[in-house]
N, C-alpha and C positions, 0 to 999 in steps of 0.2 A: 829510057830512064828507069831508075830504080826507086820505088817507094815502099813503104811498109804499111800493111793493113792488118789491124788486130794482132800485131806482133809478128806477122809473116812478111818476109821480103818478096816483092813482086816486081817483075819487069813489065813496063807498060810503055806504050808509044807516047811520044811528046804530043801534047794537045788532047790526049784522051780525056773524056769526062768521067766522073765517078760512075755514072750509069753504065758506061761502056766497060769500065774496069771491073765493076761488080759483076756484070753479065759475063764477061770473058773468063772470069776466074771463079765462077760459081759461088760468089759471096752473097749470102742471104742479106736482104735489107727489107725492113718493113716500112711501107710508105708513110711519110710524115715524121719518121724518127730523126732525131738529131745526130748528125755526124760531126765528130771532133777532128780538127785538122791542126796538128802541131807543125808549124812552118820552120821553126828554128829553136834550138836549145843551146844555151850558153852556160857552161859551168863556171862558177866563181867560188873563190875561197876567201875566207876572212878569219881573223883571230878574235876570239872573245877575250874578255878580261878574266880568263880562267887558266889555271896551270895544272897539268897532270903531273903529280909527284909519284914516282915509282920507287919503291923500296924492295928489299929482299923478302919482305913479308906481304907485299901486295901494293896496290896503288890507290891514291885518293886525289880528289880534285879540290883546289882552292879557288874560290871566287874572290877576285882582288877588288879592294875598295879604291876610291880615288884619292886616298890620303897620301901624305908625303911618304909614309912608310910603304904604302902599296906601290908607289912609283919607284921607290928604291929597290923593292923586291923584284920588280920587273927588270931593272937594270942589272942586278947582281945575282939573280936566281941560279945561274949556271955555276957560280962559285960554291954553291952548296952541294953540287954533285960530288959523289965519293966521300962526302962528310958522314960522320957517324952520329948516332944518338948518344949524346954525352951523359945525360941523366934522365931518369924517369921517376916521377912521383905519382901520388894518387890524383894530383890535379893537372899535371902537364907533362909534356915530353919536350926536351930541348935538343936541338940539332945544330951542330956547328963545331968551331966558330970561324967567322971571317972578319975582315976589317971593313968598316963602312964609314960614311961621312955623316952619320946621324948625330944630331946634337943631343947629348944626354939630358934627361929630364927626371927629376925625383918625384914627380906628381904621381899620386896613388890613383890607380884605375881599377874599374871592375871589369872582369872578363867573363864571358859566358861560354858554355860548352861549345866546342867546335871553332871558337875564335882562333885566329893565327896572328901572332905578334912577334916583335923582336924583343930579345932580352940583351941588354948591355951589361955584361957581367962586371961588377964593381963600377958601374956607370962609365965604363971605358968602351968607346966604339971600336977599339981594336979587337975586342972579343965580343962579337955580335952573334947571337944565336937565334934560330927560328924556334918559337915555342908553339906547341899545339895544345890548346886548352881542352881538358877532359871534363872539368866541372866548373860551376860558377865560383869565382874567386876574386879577391882583392889583392893588389900588390903594386909595388913600385919597382918596375923592371927596367926603367931607363928610357922608355919611349912614351909618346903621348897617345898614339892611335894604333888601332889594329891594322894588320896587313889585309885581312879579309876573313873569310869563313870557309870551313870545309863543307862542301855541299854533296859530295859523293864519296863513297868508300870509307865512311866513318867507322865501320867495323874493324878496319885495319889498325886503328889506334890501339885496340885492346890486344893486338898480336905483337906490336912492336916492343922490343926489349932494348936495354942498354947495349951498345955495340953494333946494333943493326945499321945498315948503310942506305944512304940515298943513292939510288942507281942513276936516276935521271930526273930532270925537271924540264918539262916542255910546255909551251903555250898550246892551248887547245885550238885546233884549226877546224873550222866548220865549212863544209862544202854545200853550196846551194845551186840549184839549176833554175835559171830564168827561161821561161817558155814564151815564145811568140806564137799564139794560137788563135783560132776562131772556130765557131760552130756554124753549121749550115744544114738546111734541109733541101738545098738545091742540088740535084744530082747532075746539073750541067756544069758544076764546078770542075775546073781542070787542075788537078794537082801538079805540082812542080817536083823536079828531081829532089829526092832526099826527104820529102815530107812524110809525116807519119799520120795515118788515117785510122780512126776508131769508129766502127759502126755498131759496136756492142760493148757491153761490160760483162765481166764474169764475177759471180759471187760464190765464194766458198762458204757453204752453210755449216753451222755448228750443230753436230748431232745431239749435243746436250741441251739444245733449246728447241724441242719439237713444236711447241706452240708458236714460237716466233717464226720457225720455218714455215709452218702452215700459213701464217699471216703473210709472209713474203710470197708464197706460192699464189695466194689469192690476189695479192696486189699485182702480180706479174703474169696472171693467167693468159693474157693475150700476147705474151712475149715482149711486152713493153712496160716501162715504168715511167709515170708522168711526174715531172718535177714541178712542184707548186710553189716552192720557196727556196731562195738561194741567199746565202750570206758568205762572208769570208771564211767561216769556220765549217760550214756544212751546206748540203742541199737536202731538201726534205720533200717527201711525197705524202700528201694528205688524203689520198684516195680512200683510206679506211679510218679516217679520224673518228674518234668516238667509240671504236671497237675495243673491248676489254681484252687484254693479253696478259696471261699469267707471268709473273715475275720469275724468271728462271736463272738469270746470270747477270746480276747487277754489276756494272763496271763503268769506268770512265770511257767516254767515247774517244778512241784513238784514231789517228790518221788512217784512212782507207777502211775503217770498220763500218759495218752496217748494223744499226740498232733500232729497236722499237720502243717507244715510250709506253711504259706500263702503268704509270700513275700520274696524278696531277693533271694539269692542263694539257690538252692535245694528246690524250692517250690514243694509241693506235697509229700515230704518225711514225713513219720510217725515216731515219736520218742516215745519210752517207757522208 
């Protein structure tokens, strides 16, 4: 059978234990350490209520609301492909037009920067435009609610000029991997074909954070790191809790990052 250990593919006999496999392949293991076993991985895709709008000047993302206008946009978004920017003012950009089934409204609305909404020119749904708001403004544009809001690529709006083209509008697809896994310290465990085994983790240290590096070295001096706290967001090692560490690179904790708390409660705690 073929399994994977720490990223390397290995041929092993059916029914072989972890202890036998580690020994036969010279894989180091520290007694008592936790071994991770990924039994199965399933990739799934789903669509968010977001659309990627690509223009000849760049792309931006619209987060769609659950309004009637948002639902209409989802249905007809493709009709705006190959359409041009009809006009641009200091407050908005208008793209179109297409025919819709929207019921005209003369109600005045307030629009915030980055709002996206429909304009019914002359309150006629046969000339429906997409409007991108650049500033806070009030107006009666023929519809009651916004389509949504631009969440990414906002800088593109300053580049867009009259005559520019919408190249494509696509729903944003997100891929996720569901993992069936377990952890064990029992080396009599018998892996099955295709399973992925992890007996170690690798950390790439940041040369610009020498104090944090020394902190990590001290925490892992025995070749192991003890996990004292686990949540859905992180695991934490509290072996050096209370130790002061100089603030060298303040940042948000991102997926797969390793960080040390430098101030407040739990200074010295390492988060992964």
